[in-house]
N, C-alpha and C positions, 0 to 999 in steps of 0.2 A: 259548137266549140270543139277543136281538135286537141287531143291529148296524146303526146308522144312519150314513150319511155324506152330505155335502153337496157332492160334487164332480161334475164332468161325467161323461158316459158313459165307462165303462172296462171292461176285461175282465181277469180274472186266471185263469190256468190252473194249478190245483194238482192234487195226486194224486187227489183225489176228484171231479174234474169241472171244468166251466167255469162260473164265476160271472160273471154279467153284471149291470150296473147302469146305468140311465139316469135322470138327475135324482135322485129320492129312492127308492132301492130298499131293501127290507127283506130282509136276508139272514138266514135262520134256519139255524144250524149247531149242532152239538153242541159245547158249550164244551170238553169234554175233548179232542176231536179237534183243535180249533184250537190248544189249548194245546200239544199235542205237536208240531204243525207248527212252532210258533214257539219251541220250547225244545230245549235240548241236554242235559237232565239229568232225573233223577227224584229228588225230595226224599224224605228219610226222614220228614219231617213236612209239614204243610200249607205250600204255597208262598204267597208274598205274592200277593194277588189283583190281577190286571191291572197287574203291575209294569212290564211292557213295552208297555203299551197294547194287550194282546192282544184285548180286547173291542171295540176301536175307540172307547172312551170314556175319560173321566178318572176312572172309578170307582176309588176308593182314593187318588186324588191330591187335594191341596188347592192352591188358587191364590190369588194376591194381585196387585193392581195399584196403581199410584201414579205418582209423578213421578221424574225424574232430571234433573240430578245435584246433590247426592248422592242415593242411592237412598232413596226414602220411599214405602212401600206400605201405607197404612192400610186399603185396601179388600180384604176377604177374599172368596174365592169365585172360581169359574171365569167369566171373561168371554170369551164365544165369539168376540168380535172380536179378542181378544188371546191366547187359548189355543185352539189349533185342532188337532184330530186330522187327520193326513195319511196318505194311502195312495195306491196306484196307481203306475203307471210314468210318473211326471212328474218334471220338473226345475223348480227355482225359476226364475221369470222373469228375475231379475236375475243369474243365474249363468252365462249363456251355455251352458246345458246341462251344466254341470260338477257341480252339486249336486242329487242326487235328493232328493225331498221325504220319502223313507223311508230309514231306515238300511239299510245292506247286510244282506241275509239276514233282513230283517224285513218284516212285512205292514203294520204301523201304527207311526207315530211321532207326535211332537207338535211343533207349531211354537209357539214362545214369542216373542210380540211380533209386530209387523207393520211395514208400510212407511209408517205415518203419521208425520208430522214434528211431534209434539206434546210432546216431552220426556217421553215415557211410560216407565214401567218395569213389568216383569212378573216374577212368580215362580211356580215350581211346586215342591211339596214332596211327598215320600213317606216315611212312617215305617213301619218294619216290624221284626219280630223275626226274627233269623237262624234259619231253620228246621232246618238240619242242619249237621254239621261239613264242613270242607274245601270251602268255596264261594268263588267269586270274583265280585265285582261288576264287570260290564262296562258301561262308560258310553260311549255314542255321542253325538257332537255335530258339527254343521256350523254355521258362523257367517257372517252377512252384515252388514258394518258400513260405513255411509256416512261417509267421513272428512270431518269438517267443519273440519279444520285448527285445531281449538281446543286449548287446553291439555289435557294428559292427563286432568285431573280432570273435564273437561266433555265428553270424547269418548264416542261410543257404545261399548257394552261388552257382554260376556257373561262369566258365571262360573258355576262350580258348586262345592259343598263337600259332603263326606261326613263325618259325625260319628258318634261312638258314645259319648255322654256325655262323661266325662272321660278315656276310654281312647283312646290313640293307635292309629291303624290304619296298616298298611303299604300302600304303593302311592301312586297319584296321587289323593290325597284332596281336592285342590282344583286348579282351573285358572281363570286369569283372562286374557281376551283383550280388548284395548282397541284401538280404531282408531288408526292412526298409529304404533303400536309396531312395531319391526322384528323382534321375537322370532319370531312365528309365520311360517311359510312362506306368506305371503299370495299369492293370485292376484288381479290387479287387473282390474276392469271399470270403467274410468273412475275415479271417486272412490269406488267401492264395493270394499271389500276382502273377498275370499272366502277362507274357511278351510274347505277341503273336509272331508268326513266324517273324523273322528278317533275313535280308540278309546283309552280309558284304563282301567286295571284297578286295583281296590282289593281287597286280600286280606281275606277274612272267615274265614280258617282259624282254627280253635279259638275261634270267636266264637258258637257255637251258643247261642241263648237271649238274646243281647245285642240291645239296641235300636239300630237304625241309622236315620239320617235322611239323605236326599239332597235337596239344595236347588239348583235352577237359577234363574238370574235374568238378565234382559236389560234394557238401557236405551238410550234415544235420547240424543242429545247434549243438554247442558244448555240451550243457547239455544233448542232446539226445532226446528232446521231440518234435522236429519239423523237418519235412522232407524238402528236396530240390532235385529236379531232372530236367532233360532237355531232349528235343528231338534235335538231331543234324543230319546234312547231309552235303555233300560236292559235288562240281562239278568242272570240269575244262572246261573253255570256251575259244574260240578264242577272242583275244583282238583287232582285226582290225576293223576300221570303213570302211564300204563298200561304194565305189563309182566307178561305171563302165563306166560312160559316161554321157553326158549332155542331157537335154531335147531338143526338137525341137526349142524352143525359146532361147537356149543358157544357160538356168538355170541349176543348178546342185542339185541333191539330195544326201545327206550324210545319211547313215543308221547306227545307233548305233549297237554295238555288241548284238547279240540275248541273251535274258534272263537277261539283266542288265539294271537297272534303273539309270538314271543320268540326267545331265543338260548340254545343249550346251552353247557355249560361248555367244550366243545371249539371253540366258535366257529361251529358249524353252525346255520343258521336253518331247516333242514328240520323238518317236523312229527315225523318219525321219526329217531331217532338209533341208528345201528348201532354196537355195541360188540363188537369182535372177541374180546376176552378179559375178560369181566366179572369183577369182584372182589367177593366177598361183603362185604368190609370197606370198600369205597369208597362215597363219597357223591356221587351224580350230581345235577346240578341244572339247572334251566331258568329263565333270567332273563327276567322279564316287565317290560314298559315299557322295553325296552332302548333306549338312546340318550337317555333322558329323565333328569331328576334325581329320579325317584321310583321307581326300580327295586326289585324284591324278587325273591327266589328261591324256587322250588318244589324241594324236595329229594326224592330218591327213594332209599330203601334197598332193596337187592335181596338182603339176607341170608336172606330167606325163600324165595328161589328158588335161590340159588347155594349148593352145599355148601361147607363149610369143612374142607378136608382137613388132617389132622395125625396124626402117629404118634409113639410113644415107643419107641426101641430099648433092649432089655435083653440084654446078651451075657455069655458066659463066656470063660474064657481059652483054650478049645479052638476058638474061632471060630464058636460056635453063637449065633445071635441070635434073640430073640423080638421081633417088631414088633407092638406094641399099638396098634391103630387106634382113636383117640379122636376121629375126625372127627364133625362135626355135619352130618347129611345126612338127606334125606327117606327114608321107608320105600321099600325096593326099589332103593336105590342100589347100584352095583357098584364094587368096588375092583380096580384093576389095579396090580400091583407090578412094579418093575424093581430088582433088588438090586445092580446095578453090576458083576456078574460074568457077564453074559449070561443069567442065570436070571431068570424071571418067574413070577408067580403071580396068582391071582384071588380068593383068600379074603379075608374081612374082616380077620382077624388071621393072621399068618404066622410060622412057625418056619423059619429058613434056616441051613444049615451052609456056611461058607466053607472052601475047601480050601487056600488060600494066605494067609499073612499079608499085610497091606496096608491101604490106605485105600480105602473103597468108598462111592460116592454112591448113595443109594437114593431112588427117586421113587415116590410114591403118587398115582394119579389116581382120584378119586372121581367117578363119573358118575351123575347123578340120572335118574329116569324122564322128567323134563321136558327132557332133553337138556343141562341145565346141568351144569357140571363144575368141579372144583377140583383143583389139583396142589400137592403139598407135597414138598419136597426136603430131605433131611438126609444126614449121612454117619456112618459108623462106622469104627473101627480094629480090625483083628485083629492083635494084637501078636506080633512074633517074640520069641524068647527073648532078653532083654537080656544084654549082655556089656560089661564095663568094661575100659578100658585105662589104664595108667599112663604118663605122659609122660616120666618120668625113669628112666634105667637105674640111677643111684646115688641112693638116697633118704637124704639126710643130715638130721640134726636141724636144721641151719641153712638148709636149702633147701626152699622151697615145692614141694609135689607136686601136679601137675594130673591130675585124673581125667576121663575122657571116655567117654560111652556110645556104643555102636554104633548106637543108634536115632536117628531123625531129629529135628530140632527140632519143637516143638509138642507133644511128649509131656509128660505130667505126671510128671516125674522128680524124685526126691529122693535125697539122699546122706546116709548115716548113718556117722559115725565112732565105732567102739566102741559101736554101738547107740543113738547120740544123733543125731537128724536135725539137720544143720547147714546144708545147702545144697539148693537146688532148681535145676532146669535141666538141660540136656544135658551141661554140664561143671561141674566144681568145682575149686577150688584151695585147698589146706590146708597150713598150716605147723604141723608137729607140735612140741609143746613138750617131749616126752620120747621117748627112744629105746625100741626094743623092737618087739614084734609088735603090730600093730593090725588090727582087723577093719573092712573097708570094705563097706558094703551099698548097692547101687543098687536102688531100687524104682521101677517104671514103672507108672503107672495110665492106662488108656485113657479114663477118664471114663464108662465104661459098666459099671462093676462088676468089671472084670478088672484084677488087679494081679499083676505078675511081679517076681521078684527075682534078683539075681546078687550073690554074696558072695565076696570074696577077702581074703587077708591081705597085709600089706605089712610089710617089715622096715625100721625106721628106724635108721640107723647113728649111733652117738654122735658128738658134735661132734669130740672129740679123734681118733677113728679116721678120721673124714672128712678132717680136716686133713692126716693122714699118708698116707692112701690114696686120696684122691679123684683125685690126679694120677698120670700115668704115672711109672714109676721112671726116675730120671736118675742116672748114676754121678757121683762127685765128681772123677774124673780120667780122662784117656785119653792115649795115646801114638801119635800119627800118624807113626811112624818107618819104616814099610814092612815090619815084621816079621810083619804079619798078625794081631797081637793088640792089641785095644783101639784100633783105628785110627780109630774114629769116635765122636763124641759125639751121642747121639740118645736120645729118650725111648723107653722100653719100656712099652707100655700093657698092663694086665691086663684091660682092657675096651675096648670100641670107643667112639670119640668122633667127633662130626661134623666137628670141626676142631681141629687142633693146630698152633700156630705158636711157634717158638723163636727168640729174638733174643739175639745175643751182643754184649757191649760190651767195649772195651779199658779200660785203667786211666784213660783220659782221658774215659770216658763216651761214646765214639764207637761207633756201630753198625758192626760189621765183618762181621756175617753175620745173615741172617734166613732161616729155613726149618725143615726137620725133621731134617736130618742134617748135622753140621758135620765137615769133614775136616781142620780146623786151618788152613785158608787163609782169607785175607781178600781184598778187592779189590786190595790192594797186594802180594799174593803170600803166601808162607808166614808164618804168625804166629809170633812168637818164643815160647819157653818162658816160662810164667808163669801167673798166676791171672787168670781172666776171670769177669766177672759175666754172668748170663743171666736172662731172663724167659721163662716158659712160660705161654702162653694156651691154655686148653682150653674147648671148647664142646660141650654135650650138650643137645639140645632147645632150650629157651628159657633155659637156665642157662649162664652164662659165669663162669669162674674164672681167676685169675692166680696164679702162683707165681714167686718170685725165688730165686736161689741162686748159688753159686760153683763153678767147675770149674777143675781144674789141667791145663794142657797141658804134657806132659813130652816132651822131644825125646831 
């Protein structure tokens, strides 16, 4: 392939030797080698020819010229005075050495427009079919605009657009730069506004086979006294985030696409993102065109690298558990078990016997041959034998009875009264509607197939018997006369109570004594012979009862 240039003498040192040119030098190179020097990817299909001006020509590009402003370009074709291939280690003469005539990391670029003050306009177009999946269009441009202090519609300008028929594209599909506008970060050289080399990215992901057109245009000011031109270049790059395996410590490095600046979801702007604990189910992304209003994200799933550890425990009531490993992992992955009782194992599936009842936390670590790993944690319960307790010592037909399990909260417990399940939970309270013997059954399920029971009977006392016998016995008379017989009035309990309080009233309803044993005296001294009223309050558990009656004091 022949490459012609029309610049002054220059030298370029590249990997295959020193190329020299003075005046008009013909450089004969192998086009394939030059393509790889100026490219960062390999296409699955034929790449667009000379997309980034690799041949040092406008081959594949179409041009147009006309007037500005507004833009009017009826003349088609490349005009070498207004469409120019640039190369070499030079800077634009109006840029004070700040703008290279070639885009960064490129050998050839194109200058669109010139420094003539003739109200000229120029355009460059390239149409191509996207050759393979997961590509990015990288657009480079640098702009020099002479500010004529005209109204915006008459000022020098530069713009580009990227279109795909009627299908919208992601990324910076268009840019417009106009002299005198404050939006770009201009550098000023007198009345010339410099916009140093910029990079914008358009996503062509999932666009294989679609028609894409990129259009550049520049224009002088409308009155014709001020110029505007730009340098442009293009590349196609792979869009994939690279991750081939984990580090020896299980961490993972994600590598951003070559030649593209962006920001990771963590806020890092490094090309390589280090993930200490990668997750097979997480979506990691790299945001491109960060800081602009045309950002888009490249997502990376690592589930093909990271194992997904998970197991299912199946146990019996004797504390023996089978752990079924249903992890998704690469061939050759290794399992490491910790059963929560100081025991470990390395089989894919494991059978383990616990020696003591309790709750155990089990961890499974699956390590793949590529050093990636995943951990799953679950717990099992080895149930002790359940036992129920009744809250009341006297179980009357009219009094609710509370049942309580000796096992901790969180168990799947159910209570059956006479073989009918009525309650769930660690405790239950039931009011029996008929006296007699009843069967109480406590069933505890650990959720892993183990179910244990405790059954006991309870005798419910009839209402009328309870009314007579629920309280301690009290005599109906006593004689505190010093003969040692029936000297005190006090309750005699046939069972134990948490609390017993007896209150004595005189015939005027005044309290003359409160306690458990009355000796016939009040606060005013010896009480006279007569009939006295009393109340008896008894408490057992959460149940409180009161009884009233009369007692005769005999002197």
